[in-house]
C-alpha angles and dihedrals in degrees: 000000000000133000120210130204122186126203140165102070123133147122118310136165121249110278093029131116140237135179118214122201130199117195118199129204124222136046098268100070091125088062092065129079108217134215142179122223131178136204125198122197111285094006135101122258108268135198116253107170143338137198133200126241093266095038092238095113124053135180131201139188111244090243093064103029111128093016104060128053126195122202139160139209109205092188089060096037089234138128122198137202116201110198120194132175091023119200131202090250089061086072108121145106107281120214132188119215136190130216117192111234090349131142100234090243100102109114100184116093091215090065091068122078101182122062139171124228094256136243125236120240117189121184116193123206 
């Protein structure tokens, strides 16, 4: 089992940047593929990005490709999401999720068992 805690959200102007972090408990972090999802008010939770166990393979939603970068540090039990060129429609609660022995490519929220509590990202125009 793994517990996840996100941080790094906040208020930023359009065009700005933020880096989200997700710290995981336990000594088996490298056994989990990790992903970031987001959920805007009134909308379903959507996949943003995923990363493989080793960090060598990454996946992105088309809406964030070229602007967001996912990475992980298995020594620190942490996954990151660097978000550049932020837009108002990036405003959402961002969640990290873990998938035991996964690939990081699953885009359905129901395929992930472990979730953090979320961190709010607000982009003003």
